[in-house]
ZAMARGU-4260 file (C-alpha; in steps of 0.2 Angstrom, whole numbers, plus 5000, padded with zeros to 4 digits):
<rodrens>
0) 5144/5074/5198 | 5130/5076/5185 | 5133/5074/5167 | 5126/5088/5157 | 5118/5086/5141
5) 5126/5088/5125 | 5125/5108/5118 | 5128/5113/5100 | 5131/5129/5097 | 5132/5138/5079
10) 5145/5151/5074 | 5154/5158/5061 | 5169/5146/5054 | 5183/5159/5056 | 5197/5145/5052
15) 5195/5128/5045 | 5199/5112/5057 | 5193/5103/5072 | 5198/5104/5089 | 5195/5094/5105
20) 5201/5098/5122 | 5197/5104/5141 | 5190/5121/5141 | 5198/5137/5146 | 5188/5151/5149
25) 5197/5168/5149 | 5190/5184/5154 | 5194/5203/5150 | 5201/5215/5161 | 5186/5227/5158
30) 5176/5218/5171 | 5190/5220/5183 | 5194/5238/5181 | 5188/5250/5195 | 5182/5264/5189
35) 5181/5281/5202 | 5182/5301/5200 | 5197/5307/5205 | 5205/5322/5213 | 5215/5336/5204
40) 5230/5331/5214 | 5228/5314/5206 | 5228/5319/5189 | 5245/5318/5187 | 5248/5302/5194
45) 5234/5296/5183 | 5241/5302/5169 | 5257/5295/5173 | 5249/5276/5176 | 5242/5275/5158
50) 5259/5281/5149 | 5266/5266/5160 | 5252/5255/5155 | 5254/5260/5135 | 5272/5257/5139
55) 5269/5239/5145 | 5255/5235/5132 | 5271/5238/5119 | 5281/5226/5128 | 5268/5212/5129
60) 5263/5213/5111 | 5282/5211/5107 | 5284/5197/5118 | 5270/5188/5111 | 5277/5189/5094
65) 5294/5186/5097 | 5289/5169/5107 | 5274/5165/5096 | 5278/5150/5081 | 5267/5144/5071
70) 5255/5129/5077 | 5266/5113/5079 | 5251/5103/5074 | 5246/5110/5056 | 5250/5105/5041
75) 5261/5117/5033 | 5271/5124/5048 | 5280/5140/5046 | 5292/5150/5055 | 5283/5165/5064
80) 5298/5179/5060 | 5296/5195/5071 | 5312/5204/5066 | 5302/5215/5054 | 5289/5222/5063
85) 5284/5235/5049 | 5288/5226/5034 | 5272/5215/5036 | 5279/5200/5041 | 5268/5186/5053
90) 5270/5200/5065 | 5260/5211/5054 | 5244/5214/5062 | 5253/5214/5081 | 5263/5229/5076
95) 5248/5238/5070 | 5243/5237/5088 | 5259/5244/5092 | 5253/5256/5081 | 5237/5260/5086
100) 5245/5262/5106 | 5252/5279/5099 | 5236/5282/5090 | 5235/5302/5095 | 5216/5302/5095
105) 5215/5288/5107 | 5228/5297/5118 | 5220/5313/5117 | 5204/5308/5124 | 5210/5295/5138
110) 5221/5310/5143 | 5206/5323/5142 | 5194/5311/5152 | 5208/5311/5165 | 5212/5329/5166
115) 5197/5337/5162 | 5182/5326/5168 | 5194/5319/5182 | 5191/5301/5179 | 5203/5289/5185
120) 5216/5280/5169 | 5203/5265/5170 | 5188/5274/5168 | 5197/5285/5154 | 5202/5271/5144
125) 5185/5262/5146 | 5177/5280/5140 | 5187/5282/5126 | 5184/5265/5120 | 5167/5266/5120
130) 5167/5283/5109 | 5178/5277/5096 | 5171/5260/5093 | 5153/5269/5092 | 5159/5278/5078
135) 5165/5260/5069 | 5149/5253/5074 | 5140/5267/5064 | 5145/5259/5046 | 5137/5249/5038
140) 5149/5239/5032 | 5154/5223/5040 | 5172/5226/5038 | 5172/5242/5046 | 5162/5237/5061
145) 5172/5222/5066 | 5188/5237/5067 | 5180/5244/5082 | 5186/5227/5090 | 5203/5233/5084
150) 5200/5249/5096 | 5194/5238/5110 | 5207/5226/5109 | 5222/5239/5111 | 5213/5248/5127
155) 5209/5230/5133 | 5228/5229/5134 | 5231/5246/5141 | 5219/5241/5155 | 5227/5224/5158
160) 5242/5234/5162 | 5233/5246/5173 | 5225/5233/5182 | 5240/5220/5181 | 5229/5207/5175
165) 5238/5194/5167 | 5229/5180/5155 | 5222/5166/5162 | 5234/5152/5154 | 5239/5142/5168
170) 5229/5127/5160 | 5238/5128/5143 | 5254/5121/5151 | 5247/5105/5158 | 5232/5100/5145
175) 5225/5100/5128 | 5216/5116/5130 | 5202/5124/5120 | 5201/5145/5124 | 5184/5151/5126
180) 5182/5171/5128 | 5169/5186/5126 | 5181/5192/5113 | 5200/5188/5110 | 5213/5200/5101
185) 5225/5194/5089 | 5238/5197/5101 | 5230/5183/5113 | 5228/5173/5097 | 5245/5173/5093
190) 5248/5170/5114 | 5236/5156/5114 | 5245/5147/5098 | 5261/5150/5107 | 5255/5140/5123
195) 5248/5126/5113 | 5231/5129/5114 | 5222/5119/5101 | 5208/5130/5095 | 5197/5144/5101
200) 5179/5151/5099 | 5173/5169/5103 | 5154/5177/5106 | 5160/5190/5095 | 5169/5192/5078
205) 5167/5188/5060 | 5177/5181/5047 | 5183/5198/5041 | 5189/5202/5060 | 5210/5205/5062
210) 5206/5187/5077 | 5201/5176/5060 | 5214/5182/5048 | 5227/5177/5062 | 5219/5164/5066
215) 5220/5157/5048 | 5238/5165/5047 | 5243/5152/5063 | 5231/5138/5056 | 5222/5135/5073
220) 5203/5130/5072 | 5191/5145/5076 | 5174/5147/5076 | 5167/5165/5081 | 5152/5174/5084
225) 5145/5161/5097 | 5130/5168/5105 | 5129/5162/5124 | 5145/5152/5122 | 5152/5158/5139
230) 5133/5157/5148 | 5136/5136/5143 | 5152/5131/5149 | 5165/5132/5162 | 5184/5130/5164
235) 5187/5109/5162 | 5172/5107/5153 | 5176/5095/5137 | 5172/5105/5121 | 5174/5102/5101
240) 5178/5117/5090 | 5174/5112/5072 | 5180/5127/5062 | 5173/5117/5046 | 5154/5119/5048
245) 5156/5132/5061 | 5149/5123/5076 | 5154/5123/5095 | 5150/5106/5106 | 5148/5108/5124
250) 5149/5092/5134 | 5150/5080/5118 | 5141/5064/5121 | 5152/5047/5120 | 5148/5045/5102
255) 5149/5062/5097 | 5167/5063/5104 | 5170/5046/5095 | 5163/5055/5078 | 5172/5070/5081
260) 5188/5062/5085 | 5187/5052/5069 | 5184/5068/5057 | 5200/5075/5065 | 5211/5058/5062
265) 5203/5057/5044 | 5207/5076/5041 | 5225/5075/5048 | 5228/5060/5037 | 5218/5069/5022
270) 5230/5082/5023 | 5246/5074/5026 | 5239/5064/5009 | 5236/5082/5000 | 5254/5085/5004
275) 5261/5070/4998 | 5253/5069/4981 | 5248/5088/4978 | 5267/5091/4971 | 5267/5099/4952
280) 5256/5112/4944 | 5239/5112/4948 | 5225/5106/4933 | 5212/5095/4928 | 5213/5076/4923
285) 5213/5077/4906 | 5228/5091/4906 | 5221/5106/4908 | 5232/5119/4916 | 5224/5130/4932
290) 5235/5142/4939 | 5228/5144/4959 | 5232/5160/4969 | 5228/5168/4984 | 5219/5181/4992
295) 5227/5189/5006 | 5228/5204/5018 | 5243/5204/5026 | 5262/5198/5021 | 5259/5184/5034
300) 5246/5177/5024 | 5257/5178/5009 | 5270/5167/5018 | 5256/5154/5022 | 5250/5156/5005
305) 5266/5149/4997 | 5267/5136/5011 | 5251/5130/5004 | 5257/5129/4986 | 5250/5147/4979
310) 5256/5151/4963 | 5256/5169/4969 | 5244/5183/4977 | 5230/5186/4966 | 5223/5199/4977
315) 5230/5208/4993 | 5218/5219/5000 | 5226/5234/5006 | 5211/5243/5014 | 5217/5238/5031
320) 5231/5252/5029 | 5219/5265/5031 | 5208/5260/5044 | 5209/5263/5062 | 5220/5279/5060
325) 5219/5298/5058 | 5228/5300/5043 | 5232/5291/5027 | 5248/5279/5028 | 5264/5287/5021
330) 5272/5281/5004 | 5286/5273/5016 | 5274/5261/5026 | 5265/5255/5013 | 5280/5252/5002
335) 5288/5242/5017 | 5272/5231/5017 | 5272/5228/4999 | 5289/5224/4997 | 5288/5211/5011
340) 5273/5205/5003 | 5282/5203/4985 | 5298/5195/4994 | 5288/5181/5004 | 5282/5177/4986
345) 5300/5174/4980 | 5296/5179/4963 | 5279/5173/4960 | 5266/5186/4954 | 5258/5198/4968
350) 5242/5209/4963 | 5239/5222/4972 | 5223/5231/4975 | 5221/5250/4976 | 5210/5253/4992
355) 5192/5248/4991 | 5185/5260/5005 | 5166/5265/5002 | 5157/5279/5008 | 5150/5269/5022
360) 5164/5263/5027 | 5173/5273/5041 | 5190/5280/5041 | 5196/5295/5048 | 5207/5297/5034
365) 5194/5300/5022 | 5181/5314/5027 | 5166/5305/5016 | 5151/5310/5021 | 5136/5298/5025
370) 5127/5291/5010 | 5109/5284/5008 | 5114/5271/4996 | 5133/5270/4999 | 5135/5252/4990
375) 5130/5263/4974 | 5140/5279/4981 | 5158/5286/4983 | 5168/5269/4986 | 5182/5259/4977
380) 5190/5270/4963 | 5177/5282/4963 | 5182/5287/4981 | 5203/5286/4974 | 5201/5297/4959
385) 5190/5311/4970 | 5206/5310/4980 | 5220/5308/4969 | 5233/5315/4981 | 5231/5299/4992
390) 5229/5288/4978 | 5245/5294/4972 | 5255/5292/4987 | 5249/5273/4987 | 5254/5270/4969
395) 5271/5278/4970 | 5273/5265/4984 | 5268/5252/4973 | 5278/5258/4959 | 5294/5256/4972
400) 5290/5239/4977 | 5289/5233/4958 | 5308/5235/4958 | 5307/5218/4969 | 5297/5206/4960
405) 5282/5202/4948 | 5271/5217/4954 | 5254/5220/4946 | 5241/5233/4951 | 5222/5230/4953
410) 5208/5243/4951 | 5191/5241/4961 | 5174/5244/4957 | 5177/5251/4938 | 5162/5256/4929
415) 5168/5267/4916 | 5180/5267/4903 | 5187/5284/4911 | 5191/5278/4927 | 5204/5266/4920
420) 5211/5279/4909 | 5213/5291/4924 | 5221/5278/4935 | 5233/5273/4920 | 5238/5293/4919
425) 5240/5293/4938 | 5252/5277/4938 | 5264/5286/4925 | 5263/5299/4934 | 5269/5290/4951
430) 5283/5281/4940 | 5287/5297/4934 | 5291/5304/4950 | 5300/5288/4959 | 5314/5286/4944
435) 5315/5305/4946 | 5321/5303/4960 | 5333/5290/4955 | 5324/5276/4963 | 5320/5260/4951
440) 5304/5254/4947 | 5300/5237/4934 | 5301/5243/4917 | 5281/5240/4915 | 5269/5237/4927
445) 5254/5228/4925 | 5236/5238/4927 | 5221/5228/4927 | 5203/5230/4935 | 5188/5219/4945
450) 5175/5216/4934 | 5162/5218/4948 | 5150/5230/4941 | 5136/5222/4927 | 5141/5237/4915
455) 5160/5230/4916 | 5154/5212/4911 | 5142/5217/4898 | 5156/5229/4890 | 5172/5219/4893
460) 5176/5220/4875 | 5178/5239/4878 | 5186/5237/4893 | 5200/5224/4888 | 5207/5239/4877
465) 5210/5249/4892 | 5216/5235/4904 | 5231/5222/4906 | 5220/5209/4914 | 5203/5205/4921
470) 5199/5199/4940 | 5180/5193/4942 | 5176/5198/4958 | 5159/5188/4959 | 5152/5193/4976
475) 5150/5211/4972 | 5145/5206/4954 | 5130/5194/4960 | 5125/5208/4972 | 5123/5222/4960
480) 5116/5209/4946 | 5102/5204/4956 | 5099/5219/4966 | 5101/5208/4984 | 5110/5214/4997
485) 5122/5199/5000 | 5123/5207/5020 | 5104/5204/5022 | 5102/5187/5030 | 5085/5185/5024
490) 5089/5189/5007 | 5109/5183/5005 | 5102/5166/4998 | 5096/5175/4982 | 5112/5180/4980
495) 5118/5165/4969 | 5134/5164/4959 | 5123/5149/4951 | 5112/5160/4944 | 5112/5159/4926
500) 5111/5176/4925 | 5128/5178/4933 | 5135/5163/4925 | 5130/5172/4908 | 5140/5188/4913
505) 5156/5176/4917 | 5155/5167/4902 | 5154/5184/4891 | 5170/5192/4903 | 5180/5174/4899
510) 5176/5175/4881 | 5182/5193/4879 | 5196/5190/4888 | 5203/5176/4877 | 5197/5186/4863
515) 5208/5200/4869 | 5223/5189/4874 | 5221/5197/4891 | 5223/5187/4908 | 5206/5183/4919
520) 5205/5178/4937 | 5193/5175/4947 | 5196/5180/4967 | 5177/5179/4973 | 5170/5164/4986
525) 5165/5155/4970 | 5184/5151/4967 | 5185/5140/4982 | 5168/5132/4980 | 5172/5113/4976
530) 5153/5112/4968 | 5157/5127/4958 | 5173/5122/4950 | 5163/5112/4933 | 5157/5127/4930
535) 5173/5138/4929 | 5184/5126/4920 | 5168/5125/4909 | 5166/5142/4906 | 5186/5144/4901
540) 5190/5151/4918 | 5210/5145/4922 | 5217/5156/4937 | 5206/5155/4953 | 5212/5165/4969
545) 5207/5159/4984 | 5210/5158/5004 | 5226/5151/5007 | 5220/5134/5018 | 5209/5130/5004
550) 5221/5128/4990 | 5225/5111/4993 | 5209/5103/4992 | 5205/5115/4975 | 5219/5107/4966
555) 5216/5089/4973 | 5197/5092/4966 | 5202/5097/4950 | 5212/5082/4945 | 5198/5073/4948
560) 5187/5083/4936 | 5189/5081/4915 | 5188/5098/4905 | 5179/5092/4892 | 5165/5087/4903
565) 5166/5103/4911 | 5162/5109/4896 | 5145/5101/4895 | 5139/5105/4910 | 5143/5124/4909
570) 5135/5123/4893 | 5118/5116/4902 | 5121/5128/4916 | 5120/5144/4904 | 5104/5136/4898
575) 5096/5135/4916 | 5080/5145/4922 | 5087/5146/4942 | 5101/5144/4953 | 5093/5129/4960
580) 5092/5120/4944 | 5109/5126/4943 | 5115/5119/4959 | 5106/5101/4958 | 5115/5100/4942
585) 5132/5101/4947 | 5130/5094/4965 | 5124/5078/4954 | 5139/5080/4943 | 5153/5082/4958
590) 5146/5073/4972 | 5152/5056/4967 | 5170/5064/4960 | 5172/5073/4977 | 5164/5065/4990
595) 5179/5064/5002 | 5185/5081/4999 | 5168/5089/5002 | 5163/5077/5018 | 5180/5082/5026
600) 5183/5101/5022 | 5164/5107/5017 | 5157/5119/5028 | 5142/5113/5029
</rodrens>
């Protein structure tokens, strides 16, 4: 046998971890679906086939959910409880797909292509999928663009039922396997976990896709968006998936394989050490208390977050509720998800952010006209206040859920005091309406605001009179401050949170929040950046919210830092002239202290 040379492919680090095993290449149903024209006499038969395929797809989704457990090799295994689909438990993503199978827009399109355009069921499903995904593809926002894959996944489930195609999982039962595919749906992801695959990689996808979210929730190493992956590999080839570095190594050499195995064993040992030593509260070496919270999008992630030691949910994104549907979510739908999230956290605080949808984000429940510069247009709180009836439904659902635990509400993209005043009025109205029904709410519901617009950061002292707490969104704050589109790959390096201008704004917000006596957290990517920790601690941040998988590592890093030294570093950074200078400064200060953490858990 000719030994093939080692090949390293780069992708997106979607879920942390290292997996080593034999490749299992999975195909897609569209490739084998026969598409043809039909006669009038076949219309009824094809419509029946479509309905039967949808029913079969529903059964498959629930079969996967009921049979899936969290990765047995994961550091903090949790039960995969599928008994409450509508409640947003670990099966919440799969339930969203069940709901999409009932979407009238998809149903109407398929039926029209069968009855009017005389396509067989397979062709009609493919055509409808292409039409709907084209609408999502037109969006400029990466998160919304990823939702087009959700439509494709649902249609693929129906196609599988039509062509009676089973996933290629035969190899999974007998050997350590790495699943490779053009794309995987969240249902496929849950399925390969159930079959004990060790990791997976795809040619499509991003960190914001539901597949990536499912991978992180199930704690399975994953690298997505790997161009040319399937052209270079066949089933049975040895593969290394590095979910930290975003790298897939095909046909690894003996030395590469040995190095990957050493990192894998070292990482597992490191995680065991963290579990054994990371009990108790988070804080610095000199006793400064730091609260570590989690950013999540689903109640499934909330349960994982608690397992990782999160002291609450610092940011629960609610946008997914409004996407991939033709009508806004009902109050009851939202209430069920919010309640389950709160119950999953067992009394710990949960911050729910009102929907952050922009004019460039396709969501058919919002008929927003296209804008030349959507990042500066009708988005987040501006859109919400332009549709007060929709926001009021969400606030009522949140108010109802507040009766079940410590719930707080966060308003995104606030730039005017009037916006906070109006949202507070609507919240009071929502609470009054719920209580008038005879339903309970919390006595008080804290209402906070995101600081992600420079004007809000500059006027933090003014906004502190109208907000019960602040949350720094450094991703958008840096983008707006430095006039850099962070989705532009050529300019992205300029959008650095290490820029002295950004640090001065953060310092101002921290100073004014402390003066006003209101809590301040940070929920941007900076919160889990180990190099940035001395800056954040030194600037006065005492609440950090991040992805659940990073909490243990950040806790370990904080215990090696001295708050007094951090203040000195932050003071120097505020006087620096460039992000490059600041970055060099913090790297020098942290490299020796955090070298093992950085080596094992850094993405690069």
